[in-house]
C-alpha positions in Angstrom: -2.7 6.6 1.3 -3.5 4.5 -1.8 -5.6 5.5 -4.8 -8.2 3.6 -6.8 -9.3 3.0 -10.4 -12.4 1.7 -12.1 -12.3 -1.8 -13.5 -14.8 -2.4 -16.4 -15.5 -5.2 -18.8 -13.4 -4.8 -22.0 -16.4 -4.1 -24.2 -18.1 -1.7 -21.8 -19.0 1.8 -23.0 -16.4 3.2 -20.6 -13.6 0.9 -21.6 -10.9 2.8 -23.5 -11.7 6.2 -21.9 -8.9 7.9 -20.1 -11.0 8.9 -17.1 -14.6 9.2 -15.9 -16.4 11.2 -13.2 -17.7 9.1 -10.4 -21.2 10.6 -10.8 -21.4 9.1 -14.3 -21.4 5.7 -12.7 -24.7 6.1 -10.9 -26.6 3.6 -13.1 -23.9 1.0 -13.2 -24.0 -2.4 -11.5 -21.1 -2.6 -9.0 -19.0 -5.6 -7.9 -17.8 -4.7 -4.4 -15.4 -5.8 -1.7 -17.5 -6.7 1.4 -17.8 -4.0 3.9 -17.5 -6.5 6.7 -14.1 -7.5 5.5 -12.6 -4.2 4.6 -14.4 -1.2 6.2 -11.7 1.2 5.2 -11.8 0.4 1.5 -15.5 -0.4 1.1 -16.4 2.6 3.3 -14.3 5.0 1.2 -15.9 3.8 -2.0 -19.4 4.1 -0.5 -18.7 7.6 0.9 -17.3 8.8 -2.4 -20.4 7.5 -4.3 -22.7 9.3 -1.8 -20.7 12.5 -2.2 -21.2 12.1 -6.0 -24.9 11.9 -5.4 -25.8 8.2 -5.6 -25.7 4.9 -3.7 -24.0 2.2 -5.7 -26.2 -0.7 -6.9 -24.1 -3.6 -5.6 -25.0 -6.8 -7.5 -22.2 -9.0 -6.3 -19.5 -9.0 -3.5 -16.2 -10.9 -3.4 -13.6 -10.9 -0.6 -10.7 -11.4 -3.0 -9.8 -8.6 -5.4 -8.8 -11.2 -8.1 -12.3 -12.6 -7.8 -13.7 -9.0 -8.1 -11.8 -8.6 -11.4 -12.9 -12.0 -12.6 -16.5 -11.0 -12.1 -15.9 -7.7 -13.9 -14.3 -9.8 -16.8 -17.5 -11.9 -17.0 -19.6 -8.8 -17.5 -21.3 -8.8 -14.1 -20.6 -5.1 -13.4 -17.9 -2.5 -12.8 -15.7 -2.3 -9.7 -13.7 0.3 -7.9 -10.4 -1.4 -7.1 -7.0 -0.4 -5.7 -4.8 1.2 -8.4 -2.2 -1.6 -7.8 -4.7 -4.0 -9.4 -3.7 -2.5 -12.8 -0.7 -4.8 -12.8 -3.0 -7.8 -13.1 -3.7 -8.5 -16.8 -7.0 -10.3 -17.4 -8.7 -10.7 -20.7 -11.8 -8.5 -21.0 -10.9 -6.1 -18.1 -10.0 -2.5 -18.7 -9.0 0.1 -16.1 -10.2 3.7 -16.3 -9.0 6.5 -14.1 -11.7 8.1 -11.9 -11.7 11.9 -12.1 -10.5 13.5 -8.9 -9.9 10.0 -7.4 -6.8 11.3 -5.4 -9.1 13.7 -3.6 -12.4 11.6 -3.4 -11.3 8.0 -3.1 -8.4 7.6 -0.7 -8.0 5.0 2.0 -5.4 4.3 4.5 -3.1 1.4 4.0 -0.9 0.2 6.8 2.3 -1.9 6.9 3.7 -3.6 9.9 7.0 -5.4 10.3 9.1 -6.6 13.2 11.6 -3.9 14.1 14.3 -6.3 15.5 14.4 -8.4 12.4 17.5 -7.9 10.2 16.3 -9.3 6.9 17.6 -7.2 4.0 14.7 -8.0 1.7 12.1 -6.9 4.3 14.1 -3.7 5.1 14.2 -2.9 1.3 10.5 -3.5 1.0 9.7 -1.3 4.0 11.9 1.5 2.6 10.1 1.4 -0.8 6.7 1.4 0.9 7.7 4.5 2.9 8.8 6.3 -0.3 5.4 5.6 -1.9 3.4 7.6 0.7 
């Protein structure tokens, strides 16, 4: 199961905070991953927002997470993104932890590989992925 963070424009009022409650984002404009392309991720975000008492106001959708971050950087809105996106450094994008994200905003992530393949690099990758559960 993977966790998520909030991506915000660098000069946003939330930028620089250590964490924020999901309910505090009710009035924000959201950039979203399309539900049709990622029901697990988009559904988890929508369900968590509903549990926090609001429906996110989605102003833009993008099917690539890098495009989502670029839209955040341009000031179009905030976005809930996989925590792994923190490794991408874009000017004017800050990442903020979402309070209780490990409990509220989790989604399943699957990895498949051929079992009869004897590639050491693939085997090492699969082993690291298993440890990160």
